[in-house]
N, C-alpha and C positions, 0 to 999 in steps of 0.2 A: 640706735641713735642715742647720745648722751643726754641726760636730763638736766634741765636748768632748775635748780632748787633755790627758791627765794626765801630768805629768812628776814622777817621784820619783827624784831623783838625789842621792846623798850622796857628797861627796868625803871624803877622809881627814881633812881639817881640820875638817870639819863633822859628824863622827860623834857628837860629844857636846856637851852644853851646857857642862859643866865640863871644864876641862883637868886631868887627874890626872897627876902626874909618875910616870914609870916607874922602876922600880929600876935601879940602875946595871947596866950590861952589857946592858940590854934596850932601851936607847933607840935603838941603831942596828941595824937589821935586817941580816941577812946577805943577800948578793946573791940567793941563791935563795929568800929569804923575802920579796922585795919584792912587795907586793900591788898589784893593779891599782888605778888611780886611781878606778875606778867600782866600788863594791861590788855594786850590782844596779840593774836598770832595768825598770820595768813596761812591758809592751807597750801599744801604743795600742789602746784599745777604742772601737769605734764603737757608740754607743747611738742607735738610731733609734726614734722614736715611730711605732707602727702605728695608722693610723686605722681604726676599726671600721665595717663595712658598715652595720650597724644598731645604733644605741645600745641599751642593755639594755632600756629600757621598751618600745621598738617591737618588739624581737625577741620578747618575751613575747606581745605582742598578735598578732603574725603567727602564732606557733605555735598559740595558742588559736583563732584564726580558722580556720586550716586544719583543725584537729580538728573544729570545729563544722560546717564545710562537709561533711566526710565523714560525720559523724553524720546530717546532714540527708539526704544521698544514701542512706544505709542505711535510714533510716526510710521514705523514698519508695519504695525498692525493696521493702521488706517489705510496705508497705501495698498496693502493686500486686499482689504475689504472693498475698496472702491476701484479696483482694477477693472478695466473694461474698455470696449471700443464701440462707438456708434457711428455708422456710416449712413448719412442722409442722402439718399439717391434721388436724383431728378431724372426720370425716364424721358426718352425722346417723345415728343408730342407735336400734333399739328391740328389746327382748327380748320374745319371745312364747312361750307354751306351745302346742304343736301337738298336736291330736288331731282331725284333719280328714280327710274323705273327698274325693277328687278324681276326675275323669274325664278321661282323655287319649285322643286319637285318633292313629292311625298316620299318619306322614308329616309334612312341613313344612306345617302349616296355620296361616296368619297369624291371630293373635289368639286362638288356642286352645292349650291345653296339649297338646303332642304327644310322641310317642316314636318311636324307631327300633328295628329288630329285627335281632338277630344269630341266625341259625339254629343249632341244636345237633343234632349226629348223632355220637355217640361210642360206642365199644364196647370191651370188655375181656374178658379171660378169666383163669382160674386153673386150674392142673392139680392134681387131687387123686386119691387112690387110688380105683380102681373095685373094689368088693368085694361087690357085690350083683347077682344075676341078675334081669333085669327084661324083660318083654315090652313092646316099644316100637313105637308106630305114629305116626310124625311126618311132617308135610309140610315140604318144603324152603321156605324163605322168603328174601326179599331185597328190595332197593329198585331200582326202575327209574325212568327219566325218560321221560315220554310227550311226543311232539312233534306239533304241529299245523302242518303246512306247507300245508294244504288251503285254509283260508279265514282272512280277517281277523276272523271272528266266533268267539267262544268255542264250544267243543264239549263238551257234557256226556256223560260216560261213566258208566253206572250201575254199582252194585255187582255184582260177579262177572263184569264184562266180561273176556273171554278174551284172553290174549296168547300167541303161539306162537313157539317158537324154530325156527331152520332145520331142526333134527332132529325137529321135530314134538311136542316137549314143551309141554304146556299149563299156564299159570299164570293165576290170577285176582286182580283187585284186591278188597280186603276192604271198601272204602267207595266211594261215588260221588265222582267228581272232575270239575272243570270245567277243561278245557285252554284257556288263553288263545289268542286268534287270532294269526295271524302279523303281523309289522310290517315296516317298511322302514327300514333304517339305512344311511346313506351310499350310497343308491341300490341296496342289495341287500336281498332279502327275508330276514327272520329269523323262523324258526318260533317260535310260542308253546310253552311247555313247563311241565311240572309234575311233581313227584316223587310216587310212589305205592309202597306196599308190596304185593307180590304173594305168593301162596302157591301151591304146586304143586297140580295138580288131584287128585293122589292121593299117599298116603304112599310112601316108598321112597327108597333111596339113589341110584337112577338119576336123580332130579330135582336132585341136587346138581351144579350146573354152574358153570363160570367165567363171566366177562363174556360177554354175548351180545346179539345184535339180536333184536327181536321185531316181528311183524306182528299185526294185529287181524283175526282170521278173520271177525268179524261184518260187516266192510266189503267182503268179497269180491264182493258183488253190485254194488258201486259201484267200478269199477276206479280212477277218479281219487282217490276218497277213500281207498281201500285203499292206494294208492301213496304218499299224502301224509300219512297218519297212521301213526306207527311209534313204537317205544320202544327204549331201550338200557339195559343194566344199569348201575346205579351201584355196586352191591355184588354179590359172588358170591351165588348162590342155594345155601343150605346148610341142614343140619339134617334132611334127609330120611332116614328109616330105617323099616324094618318087619321086626320079628322079635324074637327074644330076644337080648339083649346083656348084657354085664357092665358095670355102671354103679355109680357111687357111690350110697349110700343117700340117701333123700329128705331126711333131716335134714342130711346133709353137704352136699348140693346147696343147700339153703335157706340154710345158714350161709355158704356161699361166695358166694351171690347177694347177701346182705346186705352182705358186705364189698365186693363189686364195685360195688354201687350207691353206697355211701358214697365209695369211691375215685373213681368217675366223677363224682359231684356236685362233689367238691372240685377235680378236674381241670378240669371245665367252667368253674367259677367263676374259677379262676386263669387259664385260657386266654382266657376272654372279657374278663376285667379288663384283660389285656394288649392287647386290641384296642380299648379305649375311646378315642375321639379326645379331644383337648384340649377342655375346656369342657363335656364330658358326664360323666355319672355312671351307674354300674351299681350299684344297690342290691342287696345280697345276696339280698333277698327278691323281686327283680324277675326271677326265672327260673322258667320252668315246663317240666317235663319229663315224659315218659312212659317207664316202664320196659318193656322188651321182652325177656323171658327167651328166650334161644336154646337149642336142644336141645344137650345135652352131646355132645361128640365124643370117640371113642376116640383115645388118644395113646399107643400102645405097649401092651405087656402090663401089665395091672393098673392102668392110669392112664386118666383121662378129663379132658377140658377142659370146665369149666363156663363158659359164655359169657353175657354180659349186654350189652344195648344200651340206650341212652337217646336219645330224640329230643325236640325242643322248641325253645325260643327264649329269648333273653335280651333284655330291654327297656331301652333307653338313653333318658335324659332330659337335655336341656340344663339345666345348673345355673342359668342365669339364668331359664329358664322356671319351674322349681320355685320359685325365690325370688320371682318375680313372683306366682305362684299363691298362695303362703303369705301374702305381704303383702296381696294382694287380699282374701283370706279373713279375715285376722285384724287388719288395721290399718284402723279405720273411716275415717280421714282419708287413706288412701293416695292419693298424687297421681300414680301410674303412672310415676314417674320411675325410672330404672334402679336396681336393688338387687341385692344378693347375700347369700348366707348362707355365711360363711367355713367353718363347720364343718358343712356340709350332710350329710356322710357319717355324722354321728352320729344323724341321724333314722332311725327304724325304719320300714321299708316292708313293707306286707302287702297282698296282693291281696284285695279284697273279694269278687270273683267270679272264681275261677280260670277262665281261658279253656278252651274245649273245641275239638274239631275239629283242624284243621291249625294248630298253635300258632305257626308261622312266618308265618301269614297273618292273624293276629288284627287286627281293625280298631279295636276299642275296649277300653280297660282301665279298670277301676274299682279304686281302691286307697286305703289309708289311711296317712297319715304321722303318727307320734307322736314326741314328744320336745320338748326345749327348743331354741329357735333364736334367734340374734341376727341381725336384719335390718339390713344396713348399706347406706345409700344411696351410689351411685357418683357420681364427678365426673370430668371430663376434665382430667387433670393437664397434658397438653401445652397445652391451651387456656388453663388458668390461668397457666402459665409464660409463654406468649406475651403474655397480658394484662398481666403485671407488668413485663416487660422495659423498662428505662429510665425507669420512672415514679417520681415522688417516693414515699417510703415512707408519707407521709400519705394516699396514695390507696389503700392496701390495703383499708380498710373498704369504700370505694365499689366497688372491683373485686370483692370477695367477694359483693356484693349480687347479682351476675349468676350466682352459683353457689348456688342455694337448698339443695342437698344437703350443703353444708358447715356444720357446727355452729359451729366456731371455727377460728382459725388463729393460731399463734404465729410471730413473725418474729425471726430472728437475722441481723443485718447485720454484715459485716466489710469494712473496719475499723469500729469502733463509732461513729466520728464521721460515717459516710456518711449522706447525707440522701436517697439515691435507690437504686433497684435497679440492678444492673449492666446494661449494654447488651448484654452477651454472654449469650445464652440458656443456654449451658452453665454459667454461674456462678449461675444461679437454680435451686436444687434444691428439688423438692417432695417432702416426706416425709409418709407417712400414719401417723398415730398409731394403733397397734393397740390 
């Protein structure tokens, strides 16, 4: 590019437009006052014109275009991150008032309402002052387990069958029992067994014994049977005495027993509730027990232990079985599809006929349920999720037609402009409207 060179030089003769005469004596300068012939000179200045990479209009377009590109990338990233579908399902439900009697059988019986059994055997004691002299004649009692290793057929033992300890003490069962036959497990014989309560043949402290083995004297005439039928203590045999002893008054003993029974009942319910498996329910009323007062025992000078024992059983039901039975009884058009009662524990349970005999071996229960219940039909959430993956959202109604237990479903799709369900099953969320 050509340079513009500026020259600005003034000589002495050209410093003014007009010539003005100087005063006399000032016209000739002194030698040391002679001025340079050039007063000043401007430096050369190079002025170059710079060409712009982008003219101003195009620069503005480039900046706006870049910003728009990054905004689009951000929108795509956000829409990808928040992609998903939520289906809020309202299942079919019906409220019913329950005041109905049911019958259940023990064990897993297909097609029938059934129950499972948890045996109960608990004891407790409280020590109170002994301030009354009393003549006492008590027989020692305890629980034994009777074994049948003789035959694979059950063996009935009648009431008062005798059991003998190695020391010759005789005890008798108070009721008849049937001992199951032996079985084979993993190639080895397993004797049949049953529990029974025995009492000493006579009163006296000498019958109070620790754990022991027993034979059945009545089988001595049959050596094979005598050797294969036997019993072992489950609890010590205690409570036997005969004579005058110092003991608490009858009123004090009865008051202590009432307290013990209440404590044992609460303990049993709490302990058995902790053993209920998932999917089952133990209604507070589904427990039967028998109180067994044990003879007070002396505990040091002037004190005595009042003892109480309860035996029985707790009866467990599958929650789904109860829900099915209630729906079957109270919904005329019940389609036998899976149902549940979410608040099933609010129903009141009462045995119509309290069972008798060995409570842990009860075969049939009759009971009444009362209260208000909400029956809710069930559906397979995983199956619904799988059916919706990748489908157009307009297919939701057709898909729900295969799930008759669903009353309605609300759909939320993200981003809102999506026209189909995500292809990733994890992004399809099924939520049940409570």
